[in-house]
C-alpha positions in Angstrom: 90.4 139.4 86.4 89.7 137.4 83.2 90.2 133.7 83.6 92.1 132.0 80.9 92.2 128.6 82.7 89.9 126.4 84.8 89.8 127.0 88.6 92.3 125.0 90.7 91.0 121.6 92.0 92.7 119.8 94.9 92.2 116.0 94.7 94.7 114.7 97.2 97.0 115.6 100.1 99.7 113.4 101.7 99.6 113.0 104.7 96.0 113.9 105.3 96.6 114.7 109.0 99.4 116.0 111.2 100.6 118.5 113.8 101.5 122.1 112.9 104.6 122.5 110.6 104.0 119.1 109.0 105.3 119.0 105.5 102.6 117.9 103.0 102.3 117.3 99.3 99.2 118.7 97.6 98.1 117.2 94.3 95.3 118.2 91.9 94.5 119.9 88.6 95.2 123.5 87.3 97.3 124.4 90.3 99.0 127.2 88.4 101.2 127.8 85.4 104.3 128.8 87.4 105.5 130.1 90.8 104.3 133.6 89.9 100.8 132.3 89.1 100.3 130.9 92.6 98.9 133.8 94.8 97.1 132.0 97.6 97.2 128.7 99.6 95.2 128.0 102.8 95.0 124.8 104.8 92.3 124.6 107.5 91.9 128.4 107.2 95.7 129.1 107.7 97.7 131.0 105.0 100.5 128.7 103.9 101.7 130.7 100.9 105.0 131.7 102.5 106.2 128.0 102.8 104.6 126.9 99.5 106.9 125.6 96.8 105.2 125.2 93.3 106.5 122.0 91.6 104.1 121.7 88.6 100.5 122.3 87.6 99.5 119.2 89.5 101.8 119.3 92.6 102.6 121.8 95.4 104.7 121.2 98.5 104.2 123.3 101.7 104.1 123.1 105.5 100.9 123.3 107.6 100.8 126.3 110.0 99.0 126.9 113.3 95.3 126.8 112.4 92.2 127.6 114.4 90.2 124.8 112.9 91.1 121.2 113.6 89.9 120.1 110.1 89.4 122.0 106.9 89.8 122.2 103.1 92.8 122.9 101.0 92.1 126.0 98.9 94.5 127.0 96.1 94.2 130.4 94.3 96.0 131.3 91.1 96.1 134.4 88.8 95.0 132.4 85.7 92.2 130.4 87.3 91.1 132.3 90.4 90.0 130.6 93.7 89.8 126.9 93.6 88.0 124.1 95.4 89.0 120.9 97.2 87.6 117.3 97.3 89.7 116.3 100.3 90.4 117.8 103.7 93.3 117.9 106.2 93.0 117.1 109.9 95.3 119.2 112.2 96.4 117.1 115.2 97.4 118.7 118.5 101.0 117.9 119.5 101.4 115.3 122.2 101.9 116.9 125.6 104.9 115.6 127.4 105.2 116.0 131.2 108.0 117.9 132.9 109.8 114.8 134.0 108.8 112.6 130.9 111.5 111.4 128.6 111.6 112.7 125.0 113.9 112.1 122.0 113.7 115.7 121.0 113.6 119.0 122.8 110.1 120.1 123.5 108.9 123.7 123.1 107.8 124.2 126.7 106.2 127.5 126.0 103.2 125.7 124.4 102.1 124.3 127.7 100.2 125.9 130.5 102.0 125.6 133.8 99.7 125.8 136.7 102.6 126.2 139.1 102.5 129.9 138.6 99.1 130.0 140.3 100.2 130.8 143.9 96.6 130.8 145.2 96.2 127.1 144.9 97.9 124.7 147.1 98.3 121.8 144.7 101.6 119.9 144.9 103.8 120.4 141.8 103.9 116.7 141.0 100.2 116.4 141.0 99.7 119.2 138.4 99.3 116.8 135.5 98.8 113.3 136.8 99.3 110.6 134.3 96.4 108.6 135.9 93.8 110.8 137.4 91.5 107.9 138.3 94.1 106.1 140.3 93.6 102.7 138.6 95.4 100.8 136.0 95.1 102.1 132.4 94.3 99.7 129.7 94.5 101.2 126.2 91.7 100.2 123.8 92.1 99.2 120.2 89.3 101.5 118.9 90.4 103.4 115.7 91.1 107.1 116.3 89.0 108.1 113.3 85.9 106.3 114.6 86.3 108.1 118.0 86.6 111.4 116.2 83.4 110.7 114.3 81.6 109.7 117.5 82.7 112.8 119.4 83.1 115.6 116.9 84.9 118.6 118.3 85.7 116.9 121.6 89.0 115.6 123.1 90.1 112.8 125.4 92.7 115.1 127.0 91.4 115.9 130.5 93.3 119.2 130.4 91.5 120.3 127.3 88.5 122.7 127.4 86.6 120.2 125.2 87.3 117.2 127.4 84.9 114.2 126.9 84.8 111.7 129.8 83.2 109.1 127.7 85.9 109.3 125.1 88.5 109.1 127.8 87.0 106.0 129.4 86.6 104.2 126.0 90.2 105.0 125.1 91.8 104.2 128.5 89.4 101.9 130.4 87.4 100.0 127.9 88.2 96.7 129.6 88.2 97.9 133.2 85.7 96.1 135.6 82.9 97.9 137.3 84.4 97.5 140.7 87.6 99.2 139.6 85.6 102.0 138.2 83.9 102.4 141.7 87.3 102.6 143.2 88.2 105.3 140.7 85.1 107.3 141.7 86.2 107.0 145.3 89.7 108.3 144.4 88.2 111.2 142.5 86.0 112.2 145.5 89.0 112.1 147.8 91.0 114.3 145.4 88.1 116.7 145.2 87.7 116.9 149.0 91.4 117.6 149.3 91.1 120.5 146.8 88.1 121.8 148.7 89.8 121.7 152.1 92.7 123.6 150.7 95.9 124.3 152.7 94.3 123.5 156.1 93.8 119.9 155.1 97.4 119.6 154.3 98.4 121.0 157.6 96.1 118.6 159.5 97.4 115.6 157.6 101.0 116.5 158.3 100.8 117.9 161.8 103.6 115.7 163.2 105.8 116.8 160.4 105.2 120.4 161.3 106.1 119.7 165.0 109.3 118.0 164.0 110.2 120.9 161.7 109.5 123.3 164.6 111.8 121.3 167.0 114.5 121.2 164.4 114.3 124.9 163.8 114.4 125.6 167.6 117.5 123.4 168.0 119.2 125.2 165.1 118.3 128.5 166.7 119.9 127.5 170.0 123.1 126.3 168.4 123.4 129.5 166.4 123.0 131.5 169.6 125.6 129.4 171.3 128.0 129.8 168.4 127.7 133.6 168.6 130.5 133.7 171.2 133.0 131.9 168.9 135.1 133.4 166.3 133.3 134.2 163.1 135.5 132.0 161.0 134.6 128.9 162.9 131.0 129.7 163.3 128.4 127.1 162.3 126.7 129.7 159.9 129.9 130.0 157.9 130.3 126.3 157.8 126.8 125.8 156.7 127.2 128.4 154.0 130.4 126.6 152.8 128.5 123.3 152.8 125.7 124.8 150.8 128.1 126.4 148.3 129.9 123.1 147.8 126.6 121.4 147.4 125.6 124.0 144.8 128.9 123.6 143.0 128.7 119.9 143.0 125.1 120.1 141.6 126.3 122.6 139.0 129.2 120.3 138.0 126.8 117.3 137.7 124.3 119.1 135.5 126.6 121.6 133.7 127.2 119.3 130.8 123.5 118.4 130.4 122.4 122.0 130.7 125.2 123.1 128.3 124.0 120.5 125.7 120.5 121.8 126.2 121.5 125.4 125.7 123.5 124.5 122.6 120.6 122.4 121.3 118.2 125.3 122.0 120.4 127.8 120.1 120.9 125.3 117.3 117.2 124.7 117.1 116.4 128.4 117.2 119.0 129.0 114.4 117.5 126.2 112.3 114.0 127.5 112.9 115.1 131.0 111.8 116.8 129.5 108.7 113.8 127.4 107.9 111.3 130.2 108.5 113.3 132.9 106.7 115.0 130.7 104.1 113.2 132.8 101.4 115.2 135.9 102.3 118.5 134.0 102.9 118.3 132.2 99.5 116.9 135.2 97.6 120.2 136.8 96.4 121.3 133.5 94.8 117.8 132.8 93.4 117.8 136.3 91.8 121.1 135.6 90.0 119.9 132.3 88.8 116.6 133.6 87.5 118.3 136.6 85.8 120.5 134.1 83.9 117.5 132.1 82.9 115.6 135.3 81.9 112.8 134.7 84.5 112.4 138.4 85.3 108.8 137.9 86.4 109.9 135.5 89.2 112.6 138.0 90.3 110.2 140.9 90.5 107.6 138.8 92.5 110.3 137.6 94.9 111.6 141.2 95.3 108.1 142.6 96.0 107.5 139.9 98.6 110.9 140.5 100.3 110.3 144.2 100.2 106.9 143.9 101.9 108.3 141.5 104.6 111.8 142.9 105.3 111.8 146.4 103.7 111.5 148.1 107.1 113.1 145.5 109.3 115.4 146.4 112.2 117.1 143.0 112.5 120.7 143.4 111.4 120.9 140.0 109.8 117.8 140.7 107.7 119.1 144.2 106.9 122.4 142.7 105.6 120.6 140.1 103.4 118.1 142.7 102.2 120.9 145.0 101.2 122.4 142.2 99.1 119.0 141.8 97.4 118.8 145.5 96.6 122.3 145.4 95.1 121.3 142.6 92.7 118.0 144.4 91.9 120.0 147.5 91.0 122.2 145.5 88.7 119.0 144.0 87.1 117.6 147.5 86.6 120.8 148.5 84.7 120.6 145.2 82.6 117.0 145.8 81.7 117.6 149.4 80.8 120.5 148.4 78.5 118.2 145.8 76.8 115.5 148.3 76.5 117.7 150.8 74.7 119.2 148.2 72.4 118.3 148.5 68.7 116.8 146.9 66.8 114.2 145.5 69.1 110.5 144.5 68.8 107.6 146.4 70.3 106.8 143.4 72.5 110.2 143.3 74.0 110.2 147.1 74.6 106.8 146.9 76.4 108.0 143.9 78.5 111.3 145.7 79.6 109.4 148.9 80.4 106.9 147.0 82.5 109.8 145.2 84.4 111.5 148.5 85.1 108.3 150.1 86.3 107.7 147.2 88.6 111.2 147.6 89.9 110.7 151.3 90.5 113.6 152.2 88.2 114.6 155.9 88.6 113.8 158.3 85.8 111.5 157.5 82.9 112.6 154.4 81.0 109.7 154.5 78.6 110.6 158.0 77.4 114.3 157.0 77.1 113.2 154.1 74.9 111.1 156.5 72.7 114.1 158.8 72.3 116.4 155.8 71.4 113.9 154.5 68.8 113.7 158.0 67.3 117.4 158.3 66.9 117.6 154.7 65.5 115.0 155.5 62.8 116.9 158.6 61.7 120.1 156.7 61.6 118.6 153.9 59.5 117.2 156.4 57.0 120.6 158.1 56.5 122.4 154.8 56.3 120.0 153.7 53.6 120.8 156.7 51.5 124.5 156.3 52.0 124.3 152.6 51.0 122.6 153.3 47.7 124.9 156.2 46.9 128.0 154.0 47.5 126.4 151.3 45.3 125.8 153.8 42.6 129.4 154.9 42.6 130.5 151.3 42.3 131.8 150.9 45.8 129.0 148.9 47.5 129.0 148.6 51.3 129.2 145.2 53.0 125.4 145.2 53.1 124.6 146.7 49.7 120.9 147.7 49.5 120.7 146.6 45.9 121.6 143.0 46.8 118.4 142.2 48.7 116.0 144.4 46.7 114.3 141.6 44.9 113.8 139.4 47.9 112.8 142.3 50.1 109.4 143.2 48.6 107.0 145.3 50.6 103.6 143.8 51.1 102.0 147.1 51.9 102.5 148.4 48.3 100.0 146.4 46.3 100.6 145.8 42.6 104.4 146.6 42.9 105.5 143.6 40.9 102.9 144.1 38.1 103.9 147.8 37.9 107.5 147.1 37.7 106.9 144.4 35.1 104.9 146.7 32.9 107.7 149.3 33.1 110.2 146.7 32.1 108.2 145.6 29.1 107.7 149.2 27.9 104.9 150.2 25.5 104.2 150.1 21.8 105.0 153.8 21.2 108.4 153.8 22.8 111.3 154.2 20.4 113.5 151.4 19.2 116.6 152.6 21.0 118.5 150.6 23.6 116.0 149.5 26.3 118.3 147.7 28.7 117.6 150.4 31.3 114.1 149.0 31.7 115.4 145.7 33.0 117.0 147.1 36.1 115.3 149.3 38.7 117.1 152.7 38.9 119.0 153.3 42.1 116.9 156.2 43.1 113.7 154.4 42.6 115.0 151.4 44.6 116.2 153.8 47.3 112.7 155.4 47.6 111.1 151.9 47.8 113.6 150.8 50.5 113.3 154.1 52.4 109.5 154.0 52.5 109.6 150.3 53.5 112.0 151.1 56.3 109.8 153.9 57.6 106.7 151.8 57.5 108.4 148.9 59.3 109.7 151.2 62.1 107.3 154.1 62.5 104.1 152.1 63.4 105.8 150.5 66.4 107.3 153.8 67.3 103.8 155.4 67.2 102.2 152.5 69.1 104.9 152.8 71.8 103.9 156.4 72.3 100.2 155.6 72.4 100.9 152.9 75.0 103.0 155.5 76.9 100.1 157.9 76.9 97.3 155.5 77.9 99.4 153.8 80.6 99.3 150.3 79.1 103.1 150.0 79.3 102.9 149.9 83.1 101.6 147.3 85.5 98.7 147.9 87.8 100.9 148.6 90.8 103.2 151.0 88.9 100.2 152.6 87.2 98.6 153.4 90.6 101.8 154.6 92.2 103.0 156.8 89.3 99.8 157.9 87.6 100.0 161.5 88.7 103.6 162.0 87.9 103.2 160.2 84.5 100.3 162.4 83.6 102.5 165.5 84.1 105.2 163.9 82.0 102.8 163.2 79.1 101.6 166.7 79.1 105.2 168.0 79.1 106.5 165.6 76.5 103.6 165.6 74.0 105.2 168.5 72.1 108.6 166.8 72.2 107.1 163.6 70.6 105.4 165.7 68.0 108.7 167.3 67.1 110.2 163.7 66.8 107.5 162.6 64.4 107.9 165.8 62.4 111.7 165.3 62.2 111.2 161.8 60.9 108.7 163.0 58.3 110.9 165.9 57.2 113.9 163.6 57.0 111.9 161.2 54.8 110.7 164.0 52.5 114.1 165.7 52.2 115.8 162.4 51.4 113.3 161.7 48.6 113.6 165.3 47.4 117.4 165.0 47.4 117.1 161.9 45.2 114.3 163.0 42.8 113.9 166.8 43.1 117.4 168.0 44.0 116.6 171.6 43.0 114.0 171.8 45.7 116.6 171.3 48.4 118.6 174.3 49.7 122.3 174.2 49.1 123.0 173.9 52.8 121.0 170.7 52.9 122.4 169.0 49.8 125.4 167.5 51.7 123.1 165.8 54.2 120.2 164.9 52.0 121.6 164.9 48.4 124.8 163.5 46.9 123.2 161.7 44.0 125.6 162.1 41.0 123.3 161.2 38.2 123.2 162.7 34.7 120.0 161.3 33.3 116.5 162.2 34.4 114.1 159.5 35.5 111.4 158.7 33.0 107.8 159.6 33.6 106.9 156.0 34.2 109.4 155.5 37.0 108.2 158.8 38.5 104.6 157.5 38.4 105.8 154.3 40.1 107.5 156.4 42.8 104.4 158.5 43.3 102.3 155.4 43.8 104.8 154.1 46.3 104.7 157.3 48.3 100.9 157.5 48.1 100.6 154.0 49.6 103.1 155.1 52.3 100.9 158.1 53.1 97.8 155.9 53.3 99.6 153.5 55.7 100.7 156.4 57.9 97.2 157.9 57.9 95.9 154.6 59.1 98.0 155.1 62.3 95.9 158.2 63.0 98.9 160.5 62.8 97.7 164.1 62.6 97.3 165.5 59.1 99.4 168.6 59.9 102.4 166.3 60.5 101.8 164.5 57.2 101.3 167.7 55.1 105.0 167.6 54.0 104.4 164.3 52.3 101.4 165.7 50.5 103.5 168.6 49.3 106.1 166.1 48.1 103.5 164.1 46.2 102.2 167.3 44.5 105.7 168.3 43.4 106.4 164.8 42.1 103.2 164.8 40.2 104.0 168.1 38.5 107.5 166.9 37.7 106.1 163.6 36.3 103.7 165.5 34.0 106.5 167.8 32.8 109.0 164.9 32.1 106.3 162.8 30.4 105.3 165.6 28.1 109.0 166.4 27.3 109.7 162.7 26.5 106.5 162.6 24.3 107.8 165.7 22.4 111.1 163.8 21.8 109.2 160.7 20.6 107.1 162.9 18.2 110.3 164.2 16.6 111.3 160.7 15.7 108.0 159.8 14.2 109.3 160.9 10.8 111.6 157.9 10.8 108.6 155.6 11.1 106.7 157.0 8.0 106.2 154.1 5.6 104.3 156.0 2.9 101.7 153.3 2.6 98.5 155.1 1.5 95.1 153.7 2.5 91.9 154.1 0.6 91.4 157.6 2.1 94.7 158.8 0.8 96.3 158.8 4.3 99.4 157.1 5.8 99.7 155.7 9.3 101.6 158.7 10.6 98.6 160.7 11.9 97.3 157.6 13.7 100.7 157.0 15.3 100.8 160.6 16.4 97.4 160.3 18.1 98.3 157.0 19.7 101.5 158.4 21.0 99.7 161.2 22.8 96.9 159.0 24.0 99.4 156.5 25.5 101.3 159.4 27.1 98.1 160.8 28.7 97.1 157.3 29.8 100.4 156.8 31.6 99.6 160.1 33.5 96.0 159.0 34.4 97.0 157.9 37.9 99.3 160.9 38.4 96.6 163.4 37.4 94.0 161.7 39.5 93.5 163.4 42.9 93.5 161.0 45.8 91.8 162.1 49.1 93.5 165.1 50.5 95.5 165.9 47.3 95.3 169.1 45.3 95.1 169.3 41.5 98.3 169.3 39.5 97.1 172.3 37.6 96.2 174.5 40.6 99.2 176.7 40.1 99.1 179.2 37.2 102.7 178.6 36.5 102.2 174.9 36.1 99.2 175.5 33.8 101.3 177.8 31.6 104.2 175.3 31.4 102.0 172.3 30.6 100.2 174.4 27.9 103.5 175.3 26.3 104.7 171.7 26.4 101.5 170.5 24.8 101.9 173.2 22.0 105.5 172.0 21.5 104.3 168.5 21.0 101.8 169.6 18.3 104.3 171.8 16.6 107.0 169.1 16.6 104.6 166.9 14.6 103.9 169.7 12.2 107.6 170.2 11.8 108.0 166.4 11.3 105.4 166.7 8.4 107.3 169.6 6.9 110.5 167.6 7.0 108.9 164.7 5.2 107.5 167.0 2.5 110.9 168.6 1.8 112.9 165.4 2.0 115.0 164.7 -1.1 114.0 161.9 -3.3 117.1 159.9 -2.6 116.4 160.0 1.1 112.9 158.4 0.8 112.9 154.7 1.7 110.3 153.1 -0.5 111.5 149.5 -0.5 108.7 148.6 1.8 105.9 150.2 -0.2 103.1 148.0 -1.4 101.2 148.3 -4.7 97.8 150.0 -4.5 95.9 148.8 -7.6 93.0 151.1 -6.9 94.9 154.1 -8.2 97.2 153.0 -11.0 97.5 156.3 -12.7 98.3 158.4 -9.7 101.0 156.0 -8.5 101.8 154.4 -11.9 105.4 155.2 -11.5 105.5 153.4 -8.1 104.5 150.2 -9.8 107.5 150.4 -12.0 110.5 151.5 -9.8 108.9 151.8 -6.3 110.0 155.4 -5.8 108.0 158.5 -4.8 108.2 161.8 -6.6 108.2 165.2 -4.8 104.7 165.7 -6.2 103.4 162.5 -4.7 105.0 163.2 -1.3 103.4 166.7 -1.2 100.0 165.3 -2.0 100.3 162.6 0.7 101.5 165.2 3.3 98.7 167.6 2.2 96.2 164.7 2.7 97.6 164.0 6.2 97.4 167.7 7.0 93.7 167.8 6.0 93.0 164.8 8.2 94.9 166.3 11.1 92.8 169.5 10.9 89.5 167.7 10.6 90.0 164.8 13.0 93.3 164.2 14.8 93.7 167.6 16.4 90.1 167.7 17.6 90.5 164.2 19.0 93.6 165.2 20.9 91.9 168.2 22.3 89.1 165.9 23.6 91.8 163.7 25.3 93.4 166.8 26.9 90.0 167.9 28.2 89.3 164.4 29.5 92.5 164.6 31.6 91.6 168.0 32.9 94.3 169.9 31.0 94.0 173.7 31.2 94.4 176.1 28.2 93.0 173.6 25.6 91.6 176.3 23.5 95.0 178.0 23.2 96.6 174.7 22.4 94.1 174.1 19.6 94.3 177.5 18.2 98.1 177.7 18.0 98.3 174.2 16.6 95.6 174.8 14.0 97.3 178.0 12.9 100.6 176.3 12.5 99.0 173.4 10.6 97.2 175.8 8.2 100.4 177.7 7.6 102.1 174.5 6.7 99.2 173.4 4.5 99.4 176.7 2.6 103.1 176.4 2.1 102.9 172.8 0.9 100.0 173.7 -1.5 102.1 176.6 -2.9 105.0 174.2 -3.3 102.8 171.8 -5.1 101.5 174.5 -7.5 105.1 175.6 -8.0 106.1 172.1 -9.0 103.2 171.8 -11.4 104.0 175.2 -12.9 107.7 174.7 -13.3 107.4 172.8 -16.6 105.2 175.5 -18.1 107.5 178.3 -16.9 110.5 176.3 -18.1 109.1 176.1 -21.6 108.3 179.8 -21.7 111.6 181.2 -20.4 113.8 179.8 -23.2 111.6 181.2 -25.8 111.5 184.6 -24.2 115.2 185.0 -23.8 116.2 183.0 -26.9 118.9 184.8 -29.0 119.5 187.4 -26.3 116.4 189.4 -27.3 116.9 193.2 -27.4 114.1 195.7 -28.1 116.4 197.9 -30.1 116.9 195.2 -32.6 113.3 194.0 -32.5 111.7 193.3 -35.9 108.1 194.0 -36.7 106.0 191.1 -35.3 104.7 188.8 -37.9 102.5 186.6 -35.5 102.3 184.8 -32.1 105.5 182.9 -31.6 105.6 179.2 -30.8 106.6 179.4 -27.0 103.3 181.0 -26.2 101.4 178.5 -28.2 103.2 175.7 -26.4 102.4 177.2 -23.0 98.7 177.4 -23.9 98.8 173.8 -25.0 100.3 172.8 -21.7 97.7 174.7 -19.8 95.0 173.1 -21.9 96.7 169.7 -21.2 96.5 170.2 -17.4 92.9 171.2 -17.6 92.2 168.3 -20.0 93.8 165.9 -17.7 91.7 167.2 -14.8 88.5 166.8 -16.8 89.5 163.4 -18.0 90.2 162.1 -14.5 87.0 163.6 -13.0 84.9 162.1 -15.8 86.6 158.7 -15.3 85.9 158.7 -11.6 82.3 159.8 -12.1 81.6 157.1 -14.7 83.2 154.4 -12.5 81.0 155.0 -9.5 77.9 156.3 -11.4 75.7 153.5 -10.0 76.5 154.6 -6.4 76.2 158.4 -6.8 73.7 160.3 -4.6 72.2 163.7 -5.6 74.8 165.5 -3.5 77.7 163.6 -5.0 76.3 164.3 -8.5 76.1 168.0 -7.7 79.8 167.9 -6.5 81.0 166.4 -9.8 79.0 168.9 -11.8 80.5 171.8 -9.9 84.0 170.4 -10.4 83.5 170.1 -14.2 82.0 173.6 -14.5 85.1 175.1 -12.8 87.2 173.8 -15.7 87.3 175.4 -19.2 84.7 173.9 -21.4 85.6 171.8 -24.5 84.5 173.9 -27.5 85.9 171.8 -30.4 84.5 168.5 -31.4 88.0 167.1 -31.7 88.6 167.7 -28.0 85.3 166.1 -27.1 86.1 163.1 -29.3 89.5 162.8 -27.8 88.0 162.8 -24.3 85.6 160.1 -25.2 88.3 158.0 -26.8 90.5 158.2 -23.7 87.6 157.3 -21.4 86.8 154.2 -23.5 90.4 153.2 -23.5 90.4 153.6 -19.7 87.3 151.5 -19.3 88.6 148.8 -21.6 92.0 148.5 -19.9 90.4 148.6 -16.4 87.4 146.4 -17.2 88.1 143.8 -14.6 88.6 146.4 -11.9 85.6 148.5 -12.9 83.4 145.4 -12.7 83.7 145.5 -9.0 81.7 148.8 -8.9 78.8 147.4 -11.0 75.6 145.9 -9.5 75.5 142.1 -9.1 72.5 141.6 -11.3 73.9 143.6 -14.2 77.2 141.7 -14.0 75.4 138.4 -14.2 73.4 139.5 -17.2 76.6 140.6 -19.1 78.3 137.4 -18.2 
């Protein structure tokens, strides 16, 4: 037994001496924490626990019993401190022996004295059995302290009837002042008494011979008279008279002593009754004490008293004891019912459940209270889970229950889910690529998300104690040592029989948790027969991918907490299946929402062209996809025991198709921008790009884009997408373990090239329209008819005009290429020089000197008008020299 306190130490006892059944007060240190902690008390080797009354940790009251030792220690034993020690001792005095004819204020228990009158073989006169003065001289009591005499004669006694009689002690105590002559006389008296004892009955006969003769003569006279009376009538005979006289004498004696003897008998019966009440007051007071302790909640005291009464009076044959013990059993049965009701009450803590089960096992309650408690807790958990769902559904419908779950959501945070506040905050803030529509939904947790958080918190608050209660039931720690020993075999059988039952309980709780979450988030995965029990969420909008990711994180943490309880993995497999389905759903929803965001990117096109001829639209498109994939990083990551999201071929195909839709939506967005009417283009926010004044010269004047300019910008964006953006996106897909990336890239590239070809053709068509427009009027002018055709006189003007326009287009191209080459001539590399050369060779060569002269004049005009800007491209040293 592990000691939690110091051993008991007795430092004082009052009084420190006395006869048996003397009431004493014991004082000391660490004498116990309560009545139930006191398990042993001995005084002079005698067990006094039955009469002990614990008052405090420093005081105990009890009565001293009949002990073998005259002097000994006071030993206190407690549960918390073990066996103690004592610094004081108690002396047990023998009760004063009162003679038969001595007066006493109280009735003396005469059974404690040895009566030598029953020894018929010795002829000692009755009155000389216990002489008050055996020496036959005057007794003079000394004033020596009793303690000093005890120290001088250890283990001896001054009582001449004791086996340990000490003559020296007797003389010091009774004849310390007696003269020597008187002591000689006492020796003579002792010799005379010894001689009388040795002579026996013959000595008495010799000493009283005359008396015997007188008695003989009297008997003879009586005999003669009796013979003489024989002739008389019987009624008047002397014998009859003598009998009457004796009867009257007897009646008179009875009358004289009847009152005294009656009082003695009454006192004896009263004393016996008081002794019984005093000795067995524990049993007689036990029913009332049980009621009081039950009201105070001191069940340990009740159980200890009941065990003590059961061991002492459980098999008694005394009717009075039977009657009172039956009352005790009645109150104990009521206590069993009370404890069972408290055990089955919900909610209750694990500590209280274990305590009540231990009480019931100590009281030997019928049945299996521990298993009843497990069943009650199982039903309570299921009821809480369904009540949680009903509360949130009522709150969603606008008819909240008295204890609406949404009211205490903010104050009822779950510490087991780390990072919950930060995740929720990030969801409320949103991200940079979200649209500018109404975002008020972010500032309130959706009912279904709050329901999942509340439900998982409820399970994690109830299931651990439920599991620990079962573990305690299995290993026997719910029961006390006594109950464990008595019911070990039967409990082992119950555990083997009920192990499958408990496993079904845990599985039912897990299935209920999973189905309730599925009913809220994945209603299509619930059969129609279970929708009424687990569904009922009348919601029109789908949860966003971010909220689903948050729910997945919550369920993952719940799974980790349940795994820490060492619950078998086969029971938790349903939660893993739920997590996988939610991850797949989250990926699908996120990709769908991303596709919708991509469709709206056309509204964000600002037509601001950078130095590379690109707008911000391709960058926004890539950022949108990157942010979307980043939000799925935790969802796609496989935690221990989880399967990949893309393990199913069907999921791979759906994700691949959604990814292709995202790419094609952006391609469609570019096509919309390229075909948008001029009036629909918002160019009020455009900035002036001075680096290309000729290409966008019109923008400087009226800040509007022509169809040709839009087509060129979109074509530039398409080229960038093909060379960079789509390849970067493919890398991001591969980084996040997407499947079918090659297919996504191929389909997207094909659609992009198709759009690029169409846009290029549209641009060529736009540039050719003026030429065709100038040819057609000339061809059909005057309603030309071959029948009326005159002989040709030469090439008509419309063809000449067309040729001039074609030459003008080529001339413009040569002029622009030459202007760019001359501007950056100092920075050209061999490769760039070769590129310029190839571009000029592809154009028709200028054969006439007038054309060459015109080209040179236009170049000089360009350099003169853009002198300040062109200076930026010159070397620093040459610039300083010119200055």
